[in-house]
N, CA, C and O atoms as CSV, one atom per row, in Angstrom:
chain,resi,resn,atom,element,x,y,z
A,1,MET,N,N,-25.280,9.700,43.734
A,1,MET,CA,C,-25.569,10.891,42.840
A,1,MET,C,C,-25.030,12.007,43.493
A,1,MET,O,O,-24.996,12.099,44.720
A,2,SER,N,N,-24.480,13.115,42.488
A,2,SER,CA,C,-24.074,14.266,42.823
A,2,SER,C,C,-25.632,15.027,43.605
A,2,SER,O,O,-26.755,14.953,43.107
A,3,THR,N,N,-25.402,15.478,44.450
A,3,THR,CA,C,-26.276,16.482,45.283
A,3,THR,C,C,-26.680,17.601,44.416
A,3,THR,O,O,-27.849,17.957,44.267
A,4,ALA,N,N,-25.811,18.057,43.936
A,4,ALA,CA,C,-25.765,19.322,43.081
A,4,ALA,C,C,-27.097,19.134,41.830
A,4,ALA,O,O,-27.949,19.977,41.547
A,5,TYR,N,N,-26.963,18.074,41.375
A,5,TYR,CA,C,-27.947,17.456,40.489
A,5,TYR,C,C,-29.189,16.817,40.617
A,5,TYR,O,O,-29.985,16.645,39.693
A,6,ALA,N,N,-29.378,16.371,42.115
A,6,ALA,CA,C,-30.666,15.754,42.382
A,6,ALA,C,C,-31.912,16.493,41.887
A,6,ALA,O,O,-32.617,16.081,40.965
A,7,PRO,N,N,-32.134,17.671,42.607
A,7,PRO,CA,C,-33.333,18.546,42.183
A,7,PRO,C,C,-33.827,18.670,40.434
A,7,PRO,O,O,-34.973,18.615,39.989
A,8,LEU,N,N,-32.812,18.812,39.841
A,8,LEU,CA,C,-32.821,18.828,38.448
A,8,LEU,C,C,-33.203,17.561,38.005
A,8,LEU,O,O,-34.037,17.598,37.100
A,9,LEU,N,N,-32.862,16.494,38.352
A,9,LEU,CA,C,-33.403,15.152,37.729
A,9,LEU,C,C,-34.312,14.747,38.444
A,9,LEU,O,O,-34.852,13.725,38.021
A,10,GLU,N,N,-34.826,15.289,39.684
A,10,GLU,CA,C,-36.241,15.109,40.095
A,10,GLU,C,C,-37.204,15.569,39.461
A,10,GLU,O,O,-38.296,15.017,39.322
A,11,THR,N,N,-36.713,17.106,38.827
A,11,THR,CA,C,-37.926,17.417,38.224
A,11,THR,C,C,-38.162,16.764,36.947
A,11,THR,O,O,-39.349,16.790,36.622
A,12,LEU,N,N,-37.487,16.266,36.238
A,12,LEU,CA,C,-37.701,15.349,35.111
A,12,LEU,C,C,-38.452,14.100,35.573
A,12,LEU,O,O,-39.508,13.829,35.002
A,13,THR,N,N,-38.082,13.454,36.379
A,13,THR,CA,C,-38.422,12.008,36.722
A,13,THR,C,C,-39.849,12.152,37.582
A,13,THR,O,O,-40.500,11.205,38.022
A,14,ARG,N,N,-40.101,13.246,37.684
A,14,ARG,CA,C,-41.533,13.273,38.398
A,14,ARG,C,C,-42.576,13.528,37.167
A,14,ARG,O,O,-43.791,13.425,37.339
A,15,LEU,N,N,-41.994,13.870,35.912
A,15,LEU,CA,C,-43.190,14.226,34.826
A,15,LEU,C,C,-43.744,12.603,34.494
A,15,LEU,O,O,-42.914,11.705,34.353
A,16,ARG,N,N,-44.857,12.400,34.412
A,16,ARG,CA,C,-45.474,11.085,33.867
A,16,ARG,C,C,-45.120,10.449,32.559
A,16,ARG,O,O,-45.410,11.006,31.500
A,17,GLY,N,N,-44.305,8.934,32.617
A,17,GLY,CA,C,-43.884,8.347,31.762
A,17,GLY,C,C,-42.077,8.503,31.743
A,17,GLY,O,O,-41.354,7.998,30.884
A,18,VAL,N,N,-41.723,9.130,32.634
A,18,VAL,CA,C,-40.160,9.446,32.438
A,18,VAL,C,C,-39.675,8.234,33.471
A,18,VAL,O,O,-39.987,8.083,34.653
A,19,ARG,N,N,-38.734,7.352,32.560
A,19,ARG,CA,C,-38.426,6.273,33.239
A,19,ARG,C,C,-37.002,6.424,34.002
A,19,ARG,O,O,-36.623,5.601,34.836
A,20,GLY,N,N,-36.163,7.714,33.574
A,20,GLY,CA,C,-35.206,8.034,34.239
A,20,GLY,C,C,-34.459,9.194,33.541
A,20,GLY,O,O,-34.753,9.533,32.395
A,21,ALA,N,N,-33.454,9.813,34.287
A,21,ALA,CA,C,-32.736,10.863,34.151
A,21,ALA,C,C,-31.531,11.133,34.304
A,21,ALA,O,O,-31.151,11.209,35.473
A,22,MET,N,N,-30.635,11.343,33.332
A,22,MET,CA,C,-29.313,11.395,33.945
A,22,MET,C,C,-28.187,12.657,33.267
A,22,MET,O,O,-28.380,13.149,32.156
A,23,VAL,N,N,-27.145,13.003,34.067
A,23,VAL,CA,C,-26.436,14.092,33.512
A,23,VAL,C,C,-25.370,13.622,33.090
A,23,VAL,O,O,-24.725,13.128,34.015
A,24,VAL,N,N,-24.792,13.530,31.944
A,24,VAL,CA,C,-23.751,12.812,31.318
A,24,VAL,C,C,-22.398,14.004,31.018
A,24,VAL,O,O,-22.473,15.201,30.742
A,25,GLU,N,N,-21.172,13.097,31.204
A,25,GLU,CA,C,-20.136,14.021,30.684
A,25,GLU,C,C,-20.041,13.460,29.203
A,25,GLU,O,O,-20.332,12.297,28.926
A,26,VAL,N,N,-19.619,14.366,28.308
A,26,VAL,CA,C,-20.058,14.022,26.728
A,26,VAL,C,C,-18.582,13.403,26.117
A,26,VAL,O,O,-18.603,12.642,25.150
A,27,LYS,N,N,-17.533,13.731,26.653
A,27,LYS,CA,C,-16.297,13.471,26.231
A,27,LYS,C,C,-16.037,12.109,26.309
A,27,LYS,O,O,-15.476,11.453,25.431
A,28,ASP,N,N,-16.456,11.687,27.385
A,28,ASP,CA,C,-16.091,9.877,27.837
A,28,ASP,C,C,-17.314,9.302,28.011
A,28,ASP,O,O,-17.158,8.082,27.984
A,29,GLY,N,N,-18.485,9.602,28.180
A,29,GLY,CA,C,-19.660,9.062,28.125
A,29,GLY,C,C,-19.994,8.653,29.724
A,29,GLY,O,O,-20.782,7.726,29.911
A,30,LEU,N,N,-19.437,9.294,30.795
A,30,LEU,CA,C,-19.473,8.619,32.214
A,30,LEU,C,C,-20.492,9.548,32.557
A,30,LEU,O,O,-20.638,10.673,32.078
A,31,VAL,N,N,-21.433,8.790,33.734
A,31,VAL,CA,C,-22.396,9.286,34.432
A,31,VAL,C,C,-21.882,10.189,35.484
A,31,VAL,O,O,-20.946,9.967,36.252
A,32,VAL,N,N,-22.826,11.512,35.387
A,32,VAL,CA,C,-21.957,12.640,36.448
A,32,VAL,C,C,-23.146,12.374,37.529
A,32,VAL,O,O,-22.779,12.384,38.704
A,33,ALA,N,N,-24.633,12.121,37.256
A,33,ALA,CA,C,-25.624,12.100,38.253
A,33,ALA,C,C,-26.699,11.308,37.297
A,33,ALA,O,O,-26.829,11.459,36.082
A,34,GLU,N,N,-27.423,10.441,38.142
A,34,GLU,CA,C,-28.256,9.890,37.693
A,34,GLU,C,C,-29.706,9.334,38.541
A,34,GLU,O,O,-29.545,9.030,39.724
A,35,SER,N,N,-30.750,9.237,38.093
A,35,SER,CA,C,-31.948,8.871,38.718
A,35,SER,C,C,-32.733,7.897,37.796
A,35,SER,O,O,-33.539,8.360,36.988
A,36,LEU,N,N,-32.554,6.782,37.879
A,36,LEU,CA,C,-32.753,5.638,37.019
A,36,LEU,C,C,-33.976,4.653,37.622
A,36,LEU,O,O,-33.764,4.058,38.679
A,37,MET,N,N,-35.015,4.525,37.059
A,37,MET,CA,C,-36.122,3.474,37.147
A,37,MET,C,C,-35.144,1.939,37.158
A,37,MET,O,O,-34.151,1.830,36.440
A,38,GLY,N,N,-35.596,0.870,38.048
A,38,GLY,CA,C,-35.169,-0.648,37.615
A,38,GLY,C,C,-35.296,-0.966,36.255
A,38,GLY,O,O,-36.395,-0.811,35.722
A,39,GLY,N,N,-34.425,-1.350,35.666
A,39,GLY,CA,C,-34.257,-2.110,34.375
A,39,GLY,C,C,-33.554,-0.884,33.555
A,39,GLY,O,O,-33.068,-1.296,32.502
A,40,VAL,N,N,-33.398,0.328,33.737
A,40,VAL,CA,C,-32.908,1.038,32.844
A,40,VAL,C,C,-31.222,0.943,32.920
A,40,VAL,O,O,-30.762,1.145,34.044
A,41,LYS,N,N,-30.207,0.642,31.792
A,41,LYS,CA,C,-28.863,-0.086,31.919
A,41,LYS,C,C,-28.216,2.070,31.791
A,41,LYS,O,O,-27.921,2.736,30.799
A,42,GLY,N,N,-28.245,2.362,32.946
A,42,GLY,CA,C,-27.623,3.542,33.268
A,42,GLY,C,C,-26.101,3.697,32.251
A,42,GLY,O,O,-25.852,4.627,31.483
A,43,LEU,N,N,-25.492,2.847,32.453
A,43,LEU,CA,C,-23.847,2.890,31.815
A,43,LEU,C,C,-23.987,2.890,30.287
A,43,LEU,O,O,-23.319,3.600,29.536
A,44,ALA,N,N,-24.944,2.003,29.906
A,44,ALA,CA,C,-25.019,2.016,28.194
A,44,ALA,C,C,-25.570,2.750,27.913
A,44,ALA,O,O,-25.483,3.167,26.758
A,45,LEU,N,N,-26.620,3.419,29.014
A,45,LEU,CA,C,-27.631,4.721,28.293
A,45,LEU,C,C,-26.483,6.348,28.037
A,45,LEU,O,O,-26.418,7.239,27.190
A,46,ALA,N,N,-25.784,6.015,29.263
A,46,ALA,CA,C,-24.737,7.311,29.028
A,46,ALA,C,C,-24.042,7.427,27.926
A,46,ALA,O,O,-23.943,8.436,27.228
A,47,ALA,N,N,-23.289,5.824,27.674
A,47,ALA,CA,C,-22.346,5.878,26.640
A,47,ALA,C,C,-23.106,6.185,25.280
A,47,ALA,O,O,-22.641,6.953,24.438
A,48,LEU,N,N,-24.325,5.516,25.137
A,48,LEU,CA,C,-25.193,5.986,23.961
A,48,LEU,C,C,-25.470,7.199,23.334
A,48,LEU,O,O,-25.476,7.557,22.156
A,49,ALA,N,N,-25.787,7.958,24.805
A,49,ALA,CA,C,-26.289,9.517,24.812
A,49,ALA,C,C,-25.069,10.279,24.481
A,49,ALA,O,O,-25.299,11.282,23.805
A,50,ALA,N,N,-23.892,10.076,24.766
A,50,ALA,CA,C,-22.727,10.822,24.566
A,50,ALA,C,C,-22.498,10.543,23.323
A,50,ALA,O,O,-22.574,11.491,22.542
A,51,ASN,N,N,-22.176,9.261,22.803
A,51,ASN,CA,C,-21.955,9.399,21.395
A,51,ASN,C,C,-22.762,9.989,20.298
A,51,ASN,O,O,-22.309,10.494,19.270
A,52,LEU,N,N,-24.311,9.839,20.716
A,52,LEU,CA,C,-25.140,10.645,19.569
A,52,LEU,C,C,-25.187,11.996,19.807
A,52,LEU,O,O,-25.393,12.711,18.827
A,53,THR,N,N,-25.036,12.542,20.944
A,53,THR,CA,C,-24.680,13.922,20.956
A,53,THR,C,C,-23.560,14.415,20.144
A,53,THR,O,O,-23.792,15.388,19.426
A,54,THR,N,N,-22.250,13.846,20.140
A,54,THR,CA,C,-21.086,14.163,19.613
A,54,THR,C,C,-21.194,13.669,18.228
A,54,THR,O,O,-20.700,14.486,17.451
A,55,ARG,N,N,-21.547,12.883,17.790
A,55,ARG,CA,C,-21.954,12.701,16.111
A,55,ARG,C,C,-22.965,13.669,15.859
A,55,ARG,O,O,-22.929,14.072,14.696
A,56,ALA,N,N,-23.721,14.099,16.458
A,56,ALA,CA,C,-24.856,14.962,16.025
A,56,ALA,C,C,-24.180,16.205,16.050
A,56,ALA,O,O,-24.674,16.954,15.208
A,57,ALA,N,N,-23.172,16.771,16.728
A,57,ALA,CA,C,-22.522,18.080,16.216
A,57,ALA,C,C,-21.665,17.934,15.475
A,57,ALA,O,O,-21.311,19.013,15.000
A,58,GLU,N,N,-21.026,16.957,15.050
A,58,GLU,CA,C,-19.921,16.777,14.300
A,58,GLU,C,C,-20.921,16.933,12.712
A,58,GLU,O,O,-20.480,17.727,11.881
A,59,LEU,N,N,-22.042,16.269,12.423
A,59,LEU,CA,C,-22.931,16.145,11.676
A,59,LEU,C,C,-23.417,17.728,11.276
A,59,LEU,O,O,-23.454,18.112,10.107
A,60,ALA,N,N,-23.736,18.474,12.293
A,60,ALA,CA,C,-24.493,19.954,12.326
A,60,ALA,C,C,-23.461,20.640,11.802
A,60,ALA,O,O,-23.724,21.340,10.824
A,61,ASP,N,N,-21.973,20.613,12.337
A,61,ASP,CA,C,-21.099,21.045,11.867
A,61,ASP,C,C,-20.746,21.257,10.345
A,61,ASP,O,O,-20.692,22.326,9.738
A,62,ARG,N,N,-20.518,19.978,9.872
A,62,ARG,CA,C,-20.705,19.873,8.656
A,62,ARG,C,C,-21.699,20.240,7.477
A,62,ARG,O,O,-21.449,20.465,6.293
A,63,ALA,N,N,-22.786,20.233,8.097
A,63,ALA,CA,C,-24.047,20.732,7.462
A,63,ALA,C,C,-24.196,22.468,7.427
A,63,ALA,O,O,-24.853,23.223,6.709
A,64,ARG,N,N,-23.241,22.695,8.581
A,64,ARG,CA,C,-23.115,24.281,8.868
A,64,ARG,C,C,-24.634,25.043,9.345
A,64,ARG,O,O,-25.048,26.121,8.918
A,65,VAL,N,N,-25.271,24.194,10.293
A,65,VAL,CA,C,-26.322,24.376,10.680
A,65,VAL,C,C,-26.535,24.696,12.071
A,65,VAL,O,O,-27.623,24.812,12.636
A,66,GLY,N,N,-24.988,24.869,12.729
A,66,GLY,CA,C,-25.009,25.495,14.128
A,66,GLY,C,C,-25.069,24.129,14.874
A,66,GLY,O,O,-25.108,22.989,14.409
A,67,THR,N,N,-25.066,24.482,15.916
A,67,THR,CA,C,-24.819,23.320,17.145
A,67,THR,C,C,-26.405,22.962,17.905
A,67,THR,O,O,-27.265,23.724,18.348
A,68,PRO,N,N,-26.338,21.494,17.827
A,68,PRO,CA,C,-27.700,20.971,17.913
A,68,PRO,C,C,-28.095,21.266,19.637
A,68,PRO,O,O,-27.477,20.956,20.655
A,69,ARG,N,N,-29.279,21.932,19.457
A,69,ARG,CA,C,-29.711,22.057,20.775
A,69,ARG,C,C,-30.528,20.777,21.471
A,69,ARG,O,O,-30.762,20.893,22.673
A,70,PHE,N,N,-30.917,19.728,20.885
A,70,PHE,CA,C,-31.968,19.011,21.397
A,70,PHE,C,C,-31.842,17.620,20.437
A,70,PHE,O,O,-31.741,17.695,19.212
A,71,LEU,N,N,-31.863,16.427,21.130
A,71,LEU,CA,C,-32.038,15.315,20.312
A,71,LEU,C,C,-33.044,14.461,20.708
A,71,LEU,O,O,-33.505,14.381,21.847
A,72,HIS,N,N,-33.346,13.877,19.818
A,72,HIS,CA,C,-34.709,13.198,20.060
A,72,HIS,C,C,-34.706,11.876,19.490
A,72,HIS,O,O,-34.961,11.934,18.287
A,73,LEU,N,N,-34.511,10.700,19.911
A,73,LEU,CA,C,-34.403,9.311,19.063
A,73,LEU,C,C,-35.822,8.330,19.662
A,73,LEU,O,O,-35.918,7.995,20.843
A,74,GLU,N,N,-36.685,8.030,18.764
A,74,GLU,CA,C,-37.888,7.419,19.110
A,74,GLU,C,C,-37.859,5.717,18.712
A,74,GLU,O,O,-37.545,5.383,17.570
A,75,ALA,N,N,-38.122,4.955,19.488
A,75,ALA,CA,C,-37.857,3.409,19.124
A,75,ALA,C,C,-39.361,2.894,19.456
A,75,ALA,O,O,-40.272,3.578,19.925
A,76,SER,N,N,-39.390,1.775,19.164
A,76,SER,CA,C,-40.467,1.053,19.456
A,76,SER,C,C,-41.284,1.106,20.735
A,76,SER,O,O,-42.470,1.405,20.873
A,77,ARG,N,N,-40.416,0.761,21.602
A,77,ARG,CA,C,-40.579,1.043,23.202
A,77,ARG,C,C,-40.587,2.002,23.859
A,77,ARG,O,O,-41.248,2.019,24.898
A,78,GLY,N,N,-39.916,2.997,23.483
A,78,GLY,CA,C,-39.528,4.417,24.024
A,78,GLY,C,C,-38.964,5.444,23.636
A,78,GLY,O,O,-38.733,5.547,22.431
A,79,THR,N,N,-38.631,6.355,24.420
A,79,THR,CA,C,-38.029,7.694,23.619
A,79,THR,C,C,-36.581,7.973,24.351
A,79,THR,O,O,-36.540,7.858,25.576
A,80,LEU,N,N,-35.635,8.263,23.775
A,80,LEU,CA,C,-34.425,8.615,24.370
A,80,LEU,C,C,-34.005,9.906,23.919
A,80,LEU,O,O,-33.484,10.122,22.825
A,81,LEU,N,N,-34.313,10.970,25.026
A,81,LEU,CA,C,-33.662,12.636,24.464
A,81,LEU,C,C,-32.684,13.036,25.217
A,81,LEU,O,O,-32.394,12.688,26.361
A,82,ALA,N,N,-32.165,13.821,24.488
A,82,ALA,CA,C,-30.938,14.330,25.073
A,82,ALA,C,C,-30.646,16.143,24.815
A,82,ALA,O,O,-30.759,16.642,23.695
A,83,ALA,N,N,-30.303,16.872,25.926
A,83,ALA,CA,C,-30.296,18.466,25.588
A,83,ALA,C,C,-28.708,18.523,26.169
A,83,ALA,O,O,-28.331,18.058,27.245
A,84,PRO,N,N,-27.903,19.203,25.189
A,84,PRO,CA,C,-26.502,19.128,25.422
A,84,PRO,C,C,-26.675,20.530,26.317
A,84,PRO,O,O,-27.617,21.322,26.312
A,85,ALA,N,N,-25.639,20.551,26.961
A,85,ALA,CA,C,-25.774,21.352,28.082
A,85,ALA,C,C,-24.105,21.984,27.986
A,85,ALA,O,O,-23.219,21.597,28.748
A,86,GLY,N,N,-23.963,22.694,27.240
A,86,GLY,CA,C,-22.768,23.495,26.858
A,86,GLY,C,C,-21.724,22.276,26.372
A,86,GLY,O,O,-22.237,21.157,26.351
A,87,PRO,N,N,-20.340,22.367,25.986
A,87,PRO,CA,C,-19.420,21.547,25.453
A,87,PRO,C,C,-19.160,20.432,26.154
A,87,PRO,O,O,-18.783,19.541,25.393
A,88,GLU,N,N,-19.214,19.976,27.695
A,88,GLU,CA,C,-19.090,18.958,28.405
A,88,GLU,C,C,-20.092,18.051,28.865
A,88,GLU,O,O,-19.791,16.858,28.890
A,89,LEU,N,N,-21.287,18.424,29.251
A,89,LEU,CA,C,-22.238,17.835,29.807
A,89,LEU,C,C,-23.783,17.605,28.725
A,89,LEU,O,O,-24.224,18.464,27.962
A,90,VAL,N,N,-24.242,16.525,28.900
A,90,VAL,CA,C,-25.594,16.592,28.177
A,90,VAL,C,C,-26.816,15.952,29.232
A,90,VAL,O,O,-26.572,14.987,29.956
A,91,LEU,N,N,-27.726,16.413,29.215
A,91,LEU,CA,C,-28.965,16.084,29.675
A,91,LEU,C,C,-29.770,15.096,29.134
A,91,LEU,O,O,-30.320,15.209,28.038
A,92,VAL,N,N,-29.905,13.648,30.224
A,92,VAL,CA,C,-30.243,12.657,29.207
A,92,VAL,C,C,-31.781,12.381,29.890
A,92,VAL,O,O,-31.879,12.537,31.107
A,93,ALA,N,N,-33.081,11.938,29.042
A,93,ALA,CA,C,-34.142,11.587,29.762
A,93,ALA,C,C,-34.344,10.328,28.895
A,93,ALA,O,O,-34.104,10.406,27.690
A,94,VAL,N,N,-34.848,8.964,29.536
A,94,VAL,CA,C,-35.705,7.946,28.854
A,94,VAL,C,C,-37.140,7.823,29.109
A,94,VAL,O,O,-37.550,7.964,30.262
A,95,ALA,N,N,-37.901,7.588,28.197
A,95,ALA,CA,C,-39.359,7.958,28.743
A,95,ALA,C,C,-39.887,6.688,27.771
A,95,ALA,O,O,-39.265,6.257,26.801
A,96,GLY,N,N,-41.158,6.202,28.255
A,96,GLY,CA,C,-42.117,5.187,27.635
A,96,GLY,C,C,-42.883,5.973,26.492
A,96,GLY,O,O,-42.716,7.154,26.187
A,97,ARG,N,N,-43.592,5.235,26.035
A,97,ARG,CA,C,-44.638,5.925,24.997
A,97,ARG,C,C,-45.474,6.731,25.328
A,97,ARG,O,O,-45.726,7.572,24.466
A,98,ASP,N,N,-46.212,6.835,26.597
A,98,ASP,CA,C,-47.297,7.654,27.164
A,98,ASP,C,C,-46.676,8.929,27.605
A,98,ASP,O,O,-47.422,9.712,28.192
A,99,VAL,N,N,-45.065,9.373,27.368
A,99,VAL,CA,C,-44.677,10.797,27.898
A,99,VAL,C,C,-45.401,11.834,27.252
A,99,VAL,O,O,-45.738,11.700,26.076
A,100,PRO,N,N,-45.671,12.850,27.900
A,100,PRO,CA,C,-45.942,14.205,27.124
A,100,PRO,C,C,-44.584,14.839,26.478
A,100,PRO,O,O,-44.022,15.757,27.076
A,101,LEU,N,N,-44.228,14.494,25.633
A,101,LEU,CA,C,-43.132,14.924,24.910
A,101,LEU,C,C,-42.690,16.424,24.760
A,101,LEU,O,O,-41.510,16.766,24.841
A,102,GLY,N,N,-43.555,17.145,24.573
A,102,GLY,CA,C,-43.723,18.469,24.411
A,102,GLY,C,C,-43.206,19.198,25.827
A,102,GLY,O,O,-42.166,19.855,25.862
A,103,LEU,N,N,-44.013,19.008,26.914
A,103,LEU,CA,C,-43.689,19.076,28.184
A,103,LEU,C,C,-42.391,18.720,28.363
A,103,LEU,O,O,-41.696,19.716,28.562
A,104,LEU,N,N,-41.736,17.616,28.373
A,104,LEU,CA,C,-40.530,17.074,28.517
A,104,LEU,C,C,-39.421,17.882,28.058
A,104,LEU,O,O,-38.403,18.147,28.698
A,105,ARG,N,N,-39.756,18.291,26.747
A,105,ARG,CA,C,-38.396,18.813,26.021
A,105,ARG,C,C,-38.301,20.197,26.554
A,105,ARG,O,O,-37.219,20.742,26.771
A,106,LEU,N,N,-39.618,20.833,26.790
A,106,LEU,CA,C,-39.412,22.166,27.043
A,106,LEU,C,C,-38.673,22.009,28.779
A,106,LEU,O,O,-37.854,22.854,29.141
A,107,GLU,N,N,-39.019,21.036,29.569
A,107,GLU,CA,C,-38.372,21.131,30.446
A,107,GLU,C,C,-37.010,20.874,30.654
A,107,GLU,O,O,-36.382,21.530,31.485
A,108,MET,N,N,-36.447,19.918,29.935
A,108,MET,CA,C,-35.037,19.388,29.528
A,108,MET,C,C,-34.274,20.591,29.158
A,108,MET,O,O,-33.234,20.816,29.777
A,109,LEU,N,N,-34.765,21.619,27.963
A,109,LEU,CA,C,-33.958,22.770,27.492
A,109,LEU,C,C,-33.874,23.708,28.892
A,109,LEU,O,O,-32.789,24.180,29.231
A,110,ARG,N,N,-35.066,23.937,29.660
A,110,ARG,CA,C,-34.644,24.715,30.241
A,110,ARG,C,C,-33.656,24.488,31.564
A,110,ARG,O,O,-33.068,25.319,32.256
A,111,LEU,N,N,-33.695,23.334,31.626
A,111,LEU,CA,C,-32.715,22.504,32.722
A,111,LEU,C,C,-31.300,22.692,32.463
A,111,LEU,O,O,-30.441,23.011,33.285
A,112,ALA,N,N,-31.151,22.445,31.165
A,112,ALA,CA,C,-29.674,22.411,30.551
A,112,ALA,C,C,-29.086,23.597,30.374
A,112,ALA,O,O,-27.897,23.734,30.088
A,113,GLU,N,N,-30.064,24.697,30.570
A,113,GLU,CA,C,-29.632,25.866,30.714
A,113,GLU,C,C,-28.768,26.376,31.966
A,113,GLU,O,O,-27.955,27.294,32.072
A,114,HIS,N,N,-29.246,25.454,32.849
A,114,HIS,CA,C,-28.700,25.542,34.238
A,114,HIS,C,C,-27.523,24.922,34.421
A,114,HIS,O,O,-26.668,25.267,35.237
A,115,LEU,N,N,-27.462,24.009,33.676
A,115,LEU,CA,C,-26.022,22.906,33.469
A,115,LEU,C,C,-25.023,23.956,32.817
A,115,LEU,O,O,-23.890,23.579,33.116
A,116,THR,N,N,-24.970,24.955,32.158
A,116,THR,CA,C,-24.027,25.422,31.266
A,116,THR,C,C,-23.289,26.625,32.419
A,116,THR,O,O,-22.348,27.331,32.056
């Protein structure tokens, strides 16, 4: 992991219910830095988050609503959250069902600002 991003990812992974956090390069879906618990597939997660971020930006542009600030994908066993950090990076978190989503969202938005 890039040591520059370690404190940022640690801030997220300390929160109850967070199973991992990553900084992902949007264009290629490459992992820049990660802090993941066992069982979380980082490469697949990075590709998914990059694709969702790109598609959401395209749809928002077509709808003329501006640039997406946050993505929230809720599934049966957990949640995938993504906060775009400028045009090149996205901050990603994967969480279980017991995570305090409001707190996690606020932290992600705050930290994404540091990446831009």
